[in-house]
BAKEFI-83778 format. One record per atom (N, C-alpha, C): x, y, z; atom name. Coordinates in steps of 0.05 Angstrom, whole numbers. Layout:
N
x|y|z|atome
X|Y|Z|CA
...
END
This chain:
336
x|y|z|atome
193|26|-358|N
197|9|-334|CA
199|-20|-344|C
220|-33|-335|N
224|-60|-346|CA
206|-80|-333|C
200|-102|-348|N
182|-122|-339|CA
192|-135|-313|C
219|-139|-311|N
229|-154|-288|CA
227|-139|-262|C
218|-114|-263|N
214|-99|-238|CA
192|-111|-221|C
173|-124|-234|N
150|-135|-220|CA
152|-164|-215|C
142|-174|-193|N
141|-203|-188|CA
112|-212|-191|C
108|-238|-190|N
81|-248|-194|CA
63|-246|-169|C
75|-242|-145|N
59|-241|-121|CA
73|-222|-101|C
57|-212|-82|N
69|-197|-60|CA
48|-195|-37|C
55|-181|-16|N
36|-176|6|CA
28|-147|5|C
8|-140|22|N
-1|-112|22|CA
16|-94|40|C
25|-105|63|N
42|-89|80|CA
44|-98|109|C
20|-100|123|N
22|-106|151|CA
24|-136|156|C
37|-143|178|N
41|-171|187|CA
33|-173|216|C
26|-197|226|N
18|-200|254|CA
42|-199|273|C
36|-194|299|N
57|-196|320|CA
73|-171|322|C
94|-172|338|N
111|-149|343|CA
140|-154|339|C
148|-176|327|N
176|-183|325|CA
186|-177|296|C
202|-155|294|N
210|-145|268|CA
227|-166|253|C
244|-181|267|N
261|-200|253|CA
245|-224|243|C
225|-232|259|N
208|-255|251|CA
192|-247|226|C
181|-222|226|N
165|-213|202|CA
183|-211|178|C
207|-199|180|N
225|-196|157|CA
233|-223|146|C
238|-242|165|N
246|-269|156|CA
224|-282|141|C
199|-280|151|N
176|-292|137|CA
172|-280|109|C
173|-254|107|N
169|-240|82|CA
191|-247|62|C
216|-245|71|N
239|-251|53|CA
238|-280|45|C
231|-298|63|N
230|-326|57|CA
208|-334|38|C
186|-319|39|N
163|-325|21|CA
168|-318|-8|C
185|-297|-11|N
190|-287|-39|CA
220|-288|-45|C
233|-310|-38|N
263|-310|-40|CA
274|-319|-66|C
259|-334|-82|N
270|-345|-107|CA
267|-326|-130|C
282|-330|-152|N
278|-312|-175|CA
249|-315|-185|C
236|-292|-189|N
209|-292|-200|CA
188|-302|-180|C
196|-305|-154|N
176|-314|-134|CA
156|-293|-127|C
166|-268|-126|N
148|-246|-118|CA
164|-222|-108|C
150|-204|-96|N
162|-179|-87|CA
163|-178|-56|C
187|-181|-44|N
189|-178|-15|CA
182|-149|-8|C
175|-144|17|N
167|-116|24|CA
175|-111|53|C
176|-85|60|N
182|-76|87|CA
157|-80|104|C
158|-99|122|N
134|-106|137|CA
127|-84|158|C
101|-81|163|N
91|-63|183|CA
78|-80|205|C
83|-72|230|N
73|-89|253|CA
56|-71|272|C
31|-66|264|N
15|-47|280|CA
9|-58|309|C
11|-84|313|N
5|-95|340|CA
23|-83|362|C
46|-71|354|N
64|-59|374|CA
51|-35|387|C
31|-23|374|N
18|0|387|CA
22|26|372|C
13|49|383|N
15|75|369|CA
43|81|360|C
45|88|334|N
71|94|322|CA
79|71|304|C
67|47|309|N
71|24|290|CA
47|21|273|C
25|35|280|N
1|35|263|CA
7|51|238|C
-9|47|217|N
-2|59|191|CA
-1|90|192|C
-19|102|207|N
-19|132|208|CA
6|141|224|C
10|130|247|N
33|138|264|CA
60|133|250|C
61|111|236|N
87|104|223|CA
93|125|201|C
72|132|185|N
77|151|164|CA
81|179|176|C
67|185|198|N
71|211|211|CA
100|214|220|C
113|191|228|N
141|191|236|CA
160|198|213|C
151|195|188|N
168|201|165|CA
167|231|157|C
147|246|167|N
143|273|159|CA
167|290|166|C
173|310|149|N
195|329|154|CA
184|355|164|C
194|365|186|N
186|391|198|CA
156|391|206|C
144|369|208|N
116|366|219|CA
117|343|238|C
104|345|261|N
105|324|281|CA
77|318|290|C
73|293|299|N
46|286|309|CA
48|271|335|C
28|274|351|N
28|259|377|CA
0|247|381|C
-1|227|398|N
-26|213|402|CA
-43|228|423|C
-68|234|416|N
-88|245|434|CA
-109|224|437|C
-127|227|457|N
-149|207|459|CA
-165|204|433|C
-167|225|417|N
-183|224|393|CA
-167|213|369|C
-141|211|372|N
-125|201|349|CA
-99|217|347|C
-87|216|323|N
-61|230|319|CA
-66|260|313|C
-51|277|327|N
-54|306|324|CA
-27|319|318|C
-27|338|299|N
-3|352|291|CA
5|371|314|C
31|370|321|N
41|387|342|CA
66|403|333|C
79|417|351|N
101|435|344|CA
128|421|343|C
131|401|359|N
158|390|362|CA
157|359|364|C
179|346|358|N
178|316|361|CA
176|308|390|C
157|291|397|N
155|282|424|CA
160|252|425|C
151|240|447|N
155|211|451|CA
143|194|429|C
119|202|419|N
106|186|398|CA
121|186|372|C
132|210|365|N
148|211|340|CA
173|194|343|C
187|197|366|N
211|181|371|CA
206|151|370|C
183|143|381|N
176|115|381|CA
171|105|353|C
156|121|337|N
150|113|309|CA
176|110|293|C
195|128|297|N
220|127|282|CA
237|104|291|C
237|98|317|N
253|76|328|CA
242|49|316|C
216|46|315|N
205|21|304|CA
211|18|275|C
209|40|260|N
215|39|231|CA
245|31|228|C
262|42|245|N
291|36|243|CA
295|6|249|C
281|-5|268|N
282|-33|275|CA
274|-51|251|C
252|-42|238|N
242|-57|215|CA
261|-56|192|C
274|-33|188|N
294|-30|166|CA
318|-47|172|C
327|-48|197|N
350|-65|204|CA
344|-94|198|C
320|-103|205|N
312|-131|201|CA
310|-137|171|C
299|-118|156|N
297|-122|127|CA
325|-125|115|C
343|-107|124|N
370|-107|113|CA
384|-134|119|C
379|-145|143|N
391|-170|151|CA
382|-193|134|C
356|-194|127|N
345|-217|113|CA
345|-213|82|C
356|-190|72|N
357|-186|43|CA
386|-183|34|C
405|-193|50|N
433|-192|42|CA
437|-204|14|C
449|-189|-4|N
454|-199|-31|CA
430|-201|-49|C
407|-192|-39|N
382|-194|-55|CA
383|-174|-79|C
374|-184|-102|N
371|-166|-125|CA
343|-170|-136|C
329|-149|-140|N
302|-151|-151|CA
284|-130|-139|C
257|-133|-145|N
239|-113|-134|CA
235|-115|-104|C
232|-93|-90|N
228|-92|-61|CA
208|-69|-56|C
186|-76|-42|N
165|-56|-39|CA
165|-43|-11|C
161|-16|-11|N
157|-2|14|CA
130|12|13|C
117|14|36|N
90|25|37|CA
89|50|55|C
73|69|48|N
67|92|66|CA
39|101|61|C
27|114|80|N
0|125|77|CA
1|148|57|C
-18|149|39|N
-18|171|19|CA
-28|197|31|C
-25|219|17|N
-31|246|28|CA
-60|250|36|C
-79|237|23|N
-107|243|29|CA
-117|226|53|C
-109|202|55|N
-116|186|79|CA
-103|198|103|C
-78|209|100|N
-64|222|122|CA
-79|248|130|C
-88|263|110|N
-102|288|116|CA
-129|283|130|C
-141|260|123|N
-167|253|136|CA
-163|243|164|C
-139|232|170|N
-134|220|197|CA
-120|238|216|C
-102|256|207|N
-87|273|225|CA
-104|297|233|C
-104|304|259|N
-119|327|268|CA
-101|352|270|C
-113|375|265|N
-100|400|270|CA
-103|407|300|C
-91|429|308|N
-92|436|337|CA
-121|440|347|C
-139|448|329|N
-167|453|337|CA
-183|427|338|C
-170|404|332|N
-184|378|334|CA
-197|370|308|C
-199|388|288|N
-210|380|263|CA
-189|367|245|C
-198|350|226|N
-179|337|208|CA
-164|357|191|C
-139|352|185|N
-124|369|167|CA
-138|374|141|C
-156|354|134|N
-172|356|110|CA
-189|381|108|C
-195|392|132|N
-213|416|133|CA
-199|441|123|C
-172|440|120|N
-157|464|114|CA
-139|459|89|C
-145|471|66|N
-130|466|41|CA
-100|472|45|C
-93|493|60|N
-65|500|65|CA
-51|477|81|C
-65|467|101|N
-54|445|117|CA
-50|420|99|C
-68|415|81|N
-66|392|63|CA
-41|395|46|C
-36|419|35|N
-13|424|19|CA
13|420|35|C
14|431|59|N
38|428|76|CA
43|399|82|C
22|385|88|N
24|356|95|CA
35|340|72|C
24|345|48|N
34|331|24|CA
63|337|18|C
71|362|22|N
99|370|17|CA
118|357|37|C
109|356|62|N
125|344|83|CA
128|314|79|C
106|301|70|N
106|273|64|CA
125|266|41|C
123|283|20|N
141|278|-3|CA
170|279|5|C
176|300|21|N
204|303|30|CA
213|279|47|C
195|270|65|N
202|247|82|CA
205|222|66|C
188|218|46|N
190|194|30|CA
216|193|14|C
224|217|4|N
249|218|-11|CA
272|207|5|C
274|216|30|N
295|206|48|CA
292|177|55|C
268|168|59|N
262|140|66|CA
270|121|43|C
263|129|19|N
269|112|-5|CA
300|111|-9|C
313|133|-4|N
342|133|-7|CA
355|115|14|C
344|115|38|N
354|98|60|CA
351|68|52|C
327|61|41|N
322|33|33|CA
342|25|11|C
346|43|-8|N
365|36|-30|CA
393|33|-20|C
400|48|0|N
428|46|11|CA
431|20|26|C
410|12|40|N
412|-13|56|CA
410|-38|39|C
394|-37|17|N
391|-60|0|CA
399|-51|-29|C
425|-50|-34|N
435|-38|-59|CA
425|-52|-84|C
418|-78|-82|N
408|-92|-106|CA
378|-89|-111|C
365|-74|-94|N
335|-72|-96|CA
327|-52|-118|C
305|-59|-132|N
291|-40|-149|CA
267|-33|-131|C
268|-9|-119|N
247|-3|-99|CA
221|4|-112|C
199|-8|-102|N
172|-3|-111|CA
159|13|-88|C
147|36|-95|N
134|53|-75|CA
104|48|-76|C
92|41|-53|N
63|37|-51|CA
51|58|-32|C
32|74|-42|N
17|92|-24|CA
-9|79|-17|C
-15|78|9|N
-41|67|18|CA
-61|89|21|C
-83|87|7|N
-104|108|7|CA
-132|96|12|C
-136|83|35|N
-162|72|41|CA
-184|93|43|C
-177|118|50|N
-198|138|54|CA
-203|155|30|C
-189|149|8|N
-190|166|-16|CA
-219|170|-26|C
-235|149|-28|N
-262|151|-38|CA
-279|169|-20|C
-276|165|6|N
-291|181|26|CA
-283|211|23|C
-258|216|17|N
-249|244|14|CA
-262|256|-11|C
-262|240|-33|N
-273|250|-58|CA
-303|254|-57|C
-316|239|-39|N
-346|240|-38|CA
-356|256|-14|C
-338|269|1|N
-347|285|24|CA
-359|268|46|C
-346|245|53|N
-357|227|73|CA
-340|226|99|C
-319|243|100|N
-303|243|125|CA
-316|260|146|C
-322|249|169|N
-337|263|190|CA
-320|285|203|C
-333|307|212|N
-320|328|227|CA
-316|318|256|C
-302|334|272|N
-296|325|300|CA
-322|321|316|C
-342|337|310|N
-368|333|325|CA
-383|308|316|C
-375|298|293|N
-388|274|281|CA
-416|279|271|C
-425|305|273|N
-452|311|263|CA
-452|319|234|C
-429|328|224|N
-428|336|196|CA
-405|321|182|C
-401|326|157|N
-378|315|143|CA
-363|338|129|C
-337|333|125|N
-321|353|110|CA
-329|354|81|C
-327|377|69|N
-334|380|41|CA
-317|361|24|C
-328|351|2|N
-313|335|-17|CA
-290|352|-29|C
-267|339|-32|N
-244|354|-44|CA
-246|351|-75|C
-240|373|-88|N
-241|373|-118|CA
-223|351|-129|C
-233|337|-149|N
-219|314|-160|CA
-191|322|-172|C
-190|346|-184|N
-165|354|-195|CA
-144|360|-174|C
-153|371|-151|N
-135|376|-129|CA
-125|349|-118|C
-143|330|-115|N
-135|303|-105|CA
-114|291|-124|C
-120|293|-150|N
-102|281|-170|CA
-74|294|-170|C
-74|321|-170|N
-48|334|-172|CA
-31|330|-146|C
-45|329|-123|N
-30|324|-98|CA
-18|296|-98|C
-33|276|-107|N
-23|249|-109|CA
0|248|-129|C
-2|262|-151|N
19|262|-171|CA
45|273|-159|C
42|295|-144|N
66|307|-132|CA
80|288|-112|C
64|274|-97|N
77|255|-77|CA
89|231|-91|C
74|220|-111|N
85|197|-126|CA
111|204|-141|C
113|230|-149|N
136|239|-164|CA
163|235|-150|C
162|232|-123|N
188|228|-109|CA
201|202|-117|C
186|184|-129|N
196|158|-137|CA
209|159|-165|C
208|183|-178|N
221|186|-204|CA
209|166|-224|C
227|152|-238|N
219|133|-258|CA
212|106|-246|C
217|102|-220|N
212|76|-207|CA
183|69|-206|C
177|44|-202|N
149|35|-202|CA
133|45|-178|C
108|54|-183|N
91|66|-163|CA
64|52|-162|C
55|45|-138|N
30|31|-134|CA
12|48|-116|C
-14|49|-121|N
-32|60|-101|CA
-51|37|-93|C
-53|34|-66|N
-70|13|-55|CA
-95|25|-42|C
-118|13|-49|N
-143|21|-35|CA
-160|-4|-30|C
-167|-8|-5|N
-184|-32|1|CA
-212|-23|6|C
-221|-1|-8|N
-249|8|-6|CA
-262|2|-33|C
-289|1|-34|N
-303|-2|-60|CA
-299|22|-77|C
-305|19|-103|N
-305|41|-123|CA
-277|55|-126|C
-257|39|-129|N
-230|50|-132|CA
-230|68|-158|C
-220|93|-156|N
-220|111|-179|CA
-196|105|-198|C
-199|83|-213|N
-176|74|-230|CA
-165|96|-248|C
-183|110|-262|N
-174|130|-282|CA
-159|152|-268|C
-169|162|-246|N
-156|184|-231|CA
-128|175|-222|C
-126|151|-211|N
-100|141|-201|CA
-80|138|-224|C
-89|129|-247|N
-71|127|-270|CA
-61|154|-279|C
-79|173|-280|N
-71|201|-288|CA
-51|213|-268|C
-54|205|-243|N
-36|215|-222|CA
-9|202|-223|C
-6|182|-240|N
21|170|-243|CA
25|142|-232|C
3|129|-223|N
6|102|-212|CA
11|82|-235|C
32|66|-233|N
38|45|-253|CA
22|20|-246|C
13|18|-221|N
-2|-6|-213|CA
-23|3|-192|C
-45|-11|-192|N
-67|-5|-173|CA
-73|-31|-158|C
-74|-29|-132|N
-78|-52|-114|CA
-105|-49|-100|C
-121|-71|-101|N
-147|-69|-88|CA
-156|-97|-79|C
-177|-96|-63|N
-190|-121|-53|CA
-209|-130|-76|C
-201|-152|-88|N
-215|-162|-112|CA
-245|-167|-107|C
-251|-176|-82|N
-279|-183|-75|CA
-298|-158|-76|C
-286|-134|-75|N
-303|-110|-74|CA
-309|-99|-102|C
-296|-110|-123|N
-300|-101|-150|CA
-328|-110|-160|C
-340|-93|-176|N
-366|-101|-188|CA
-363|-97|-218|C
-384|-105|-233|N
-383|-101|-262|CA
-382|-72|-270|C
-389|-54|-251|N
-387|-25|-257|CA
-358|-17|-261|C
-339|-33|-249|N
-311|-26|-251|CA
-298|-36|-277|C
-313|-53|-292|N
-301|-67|-315|CA
-287|-49|-334|C
-302|-28|-343|N
-291|-11|-364|CA
-265|2|-355|C
-265|13|-330|N
-241|26|-320|CA
-217|7|-317|C
-223|-18|-309|N
-201|-37|-306|CA
-191|-45|-334|C
-209|-49|-353|N
-201|-56|-380|CA
-183|-35|-392|C
-192|-10|-389|N
-176|13|-400|CA
-148|14|-387|C
-148|10|-360|N
-123|11|-346|CA
-103|-10|-355|C
-113|-35|-357|N
-96|-57|-366|CA
-86|-53|-394|C
-103|-44|-412|N
-95|-40|-440|CA
-75|-17|-442|C
-75|2|-422|N
-55|23|-422|CA
-29|15|-409|C
-28|-10|-400|N
-3|-20|-388|CA
-2|-19|-357|C
-24|-11|-344|N
-25|-10|-315|CA
-25|-38|-304|C
-9|-43|-284|N
-9|-69|-270|CA
-33|-69|-250|C
-42|-93|-244|N
-66|-97|-228|CA
-58|-115|-205|C
-56|-104|-180|N
-49|-121|-157|CA
-76|-130|-146|C
-82|-156|-151|N
-108|-167|-145|CA
-108|-180|-118|C
-122|-168|-98|N
-124|-180|-71|CA
-145|-202|-71|C
-136|-227|-77|N
-156|-249|-80|CA
-154|-269|-57|C
-134|-267|-40|N
-131|-288|-18|CA
-140|-275|8|C
-159|-288|23|N
-169|-276|48|CA
-146|-270|67|C
-147|-246|79|N
-126|-237|97|CA
-130|-245|126|C
-154|-256|133|N
-158|-265|161|CA
-162|-295|161|C
-155|-307|184|N
-154|-336|186|CA
-179|-350|175|C
-175|-369|158|N
-197|-384|147|CA
-185|-407|131|C
-202|-420|116|N
-192|-442|100|CA
-186|-431|72|C
-162|-437|63|N
-154|-427|36|CA
-164|-447|15|C
-175|-437|-6|N
-183|-455|-28|CA
-158|-464|-43|C
-160|-480|-63|N
-136|-488|-78|CA
-127|-463|-94|C
-100|-462|-99|N
-89|-437|-112|CA
-104|-430|-138|C
-111|-451|-155|N
-125|-445|-180|CA
-152|-432|-174|C
-165|-441|-153|N
-191|-430|-145|CA
-189|-401|-137|C
-167|-394|-124|N
-163|-366|-115|CA
-162|-346|-138|C
-152|-355|-162|N
-149|-336|-184|CA
-171|-340|-205|C
-191|-357|-199|N
-212|-362|-219|CA
-227|-336|-226|C
-232|-319|-206|N
-246|-294|-211|CA
-230|-275|-230|C
-203|-276|-227|N
-187|-259|-245|CA
-189|-269|-274|C
-188|-295|-277|N
-191|-306|-304|CA
-219|-299|-316|C
-239|-301|-299|N
-267|-294|-308|CA
-268|-265|-316|C
-256|-247|-300|N
-256|-218|-307|CA
-242|-214|-334|C
-220|-227|-338|N
-205|-224|-364|CA
-223|-232|-387|C
-237|-255|-384|N
-255|-264|-405|CA
-277|-244|-410|C
-288|-234|-389|N
-311|-214|-391|CA
-301|-189|-405|C
-277|-181|-401|N
-266|-156|-413|CA
-256|-161|-441|C
-255|-187|-449|N
-245|-194|-476|CA
-215|-189|-478|C
-200|-191|-455|N
-171|-186|-456|CA
-157|-213|-462|C
-133|-211|-472|N
-117|-234|-480|CA
-108|-249|-454|C
-116|-275|-451|N
-108|-290|-427|CA
-77|-291|-424|C
-64|-289|-447|N
-34|-290|-446|CA
-22|-266|-431|C
-38|-245|-428|N
-28|-221|-414|CA
-31|-222|-384|C
-45|-243|-374|N
-51|-245|-345|CA
-26|-244|-328|C
-6|-261|-335|N
18|-263|-318|CA
33|-237|-318|C
32|-223|-341|N
46|-198|-344|CA
32|-175|-330|C
6|-176|-329|N
-10|-153|-319|CA
-19|-155|-290|C
-19|-180|-279|N
-31|-184|-252|CA
-11|-194|-232|C
-11|-181|-209|N
5|-190|-186|CA
-15|-199|-165|C
-11|-223|-154|N
-30|-234|-134|CA
-22|-226|-106|C
-42|-217|-90|N
-37|-208|-63|CA
-59|-218|-44|C
-55|-216|-18|N
-78|-220|0|CA
-98|-197|-4|C
-122|-201|6|N
-143|-180|1|CA
-137|-154|16|C
-122|-156|38|N
-113|-131|52|CA
-90|-139|70|C
-82|-122|88|N
-59|-128|105|CA
-64|-153|123|C
-43|-164|134|N
-45|-189|149|CA
-42|-185|179|C
-46|-160|189|N
-42|-154|217|CA
-61|-170|235|C
-85|-176|224|N
-105|-191|240|CA
-103|-221|239|C
-84|-231|223|N
-81|-260|220|CA
-63|-272|242|C
-62|-298|244|N
-43|-311|262|CA
-16|-312|246|C
7|-313|260|N
32|-315|245|CA
33|-339|226|C
22|-362|235|N
22|-386|218|CA
5|-381|193|C
-18|-369|196|N
-36|-364|173|CA
-23|-343|154|C
-10|-323|166|N
3|-303|149|CA
24|-316|131|C
40|-334|142|N
60|-348|126|CA
47|-364|104|C
25|-378|111|N
10|-394|93|CA
-2|-377|70|C
-12|-354|77|N
-24|-336|57|CA
-4|-327|36|C
20|-319|45|N
40|-309|27|CA
49|-332|8|C
53|-356|19|N
60|-379|2|CA
38|-385|-18|C
13|-382|-8|N
-10|-388|-25|CA
-11|-368|-49|C
-5|-342|-43|N
-5|-322|-64|CA
15|-329|-86|C
39|-339|-78|N
59|-347|-98|CA
49|-371|-115|C
36|-390|-102|N
25|-414|-117|CA
2|-405|-135|C
-15|-387|-126|N
-37|-378|-142|CA
-27|-363|-167|C
-6|-347|-163|N
5|-332|-185|CA
17|-351|-206|C
29|-373|-196|N
41|-393|-214|CA
19|-407|-230|C
-3|-412|-216|N
-26|-425|-230|CA
-36|-407|-252|C
-37|-381|-247|N
-47|-362|-267|CA
-28|-361|-291|C
-2|-362|-286|N
18|-361|-307|CA
18|-386|-323|C
16|-409|-309|N
18|-435|-323|CA
-7|-442|-339|C
-30|-432|-329|N
-55|-439|-342|CA
-74|-415|-344|C
-66|-396|-361|N
-82|-371|-363|CA
-111|-375|-372|C
-115|-396|-387|N
-143|-401|-397|CA
-161|-410|-375|C
END
């Protein structure tokens, strides 16, 4: 995978508000220059069910459909209003992306929920999470892989100059691995899923991206760096503030093996931003602690907000993306 596939900064995925053109314009404008960063297909959950991360990814599934119940998204037999709405919104977002990336050449990121967070969130007909049934988990992962294959092809067709980067969002992965996902009654939890099953399922879904760059994002503590690398992730995205010294060894091994590190260092909710150099101070400190070459920082680290920007104001979201670009520049210009 060539170095130019990656940019120095990007966003996680979600943006505030419900205007697809405004979001696409903001994202494309924030990362428009050569080497500025990685534009991405924005997600706008404020529009309601079907624009949320679970509903949006459920809309991509092939031969599996989901509808909204009072308890959440539930798998059903046929596409209903909720599936149609999810697909219509995705189409609107793709149209806006295409409009604002005319002539663009470079990396372009698309996000979808990964198979395990999806299995923890989607209910079967009996109201239990798909996670409770290994067969349902397999079917779900297969359907997701098929849907992603078509989605990635559509993005490449619309933005022919793009080197598409696939990001799987797995915020529930740790809870799945540790048996912390609650049953429908909420009195018990589902059994922990075997690590090898988790890994091989992730590998199968990431494989739809072929040789292209693959990212797994988790904004939970204790990101399983080694497992994600073995599953085929070229880059791992996380909330930097949740890392502890316990993660040092796994991060050091990952970076030395060539894994990119998407460091969520800029707060995603409205607040006062520190100076760009201050935002990346923790990354420099981590590198020193690990004894890594400071010269490798710009090559190994992509700067992002700590999580999605759905909860921010539109003005703050614009400011955050610009801040990520400046912080990345500070890291490249002054790695020491």
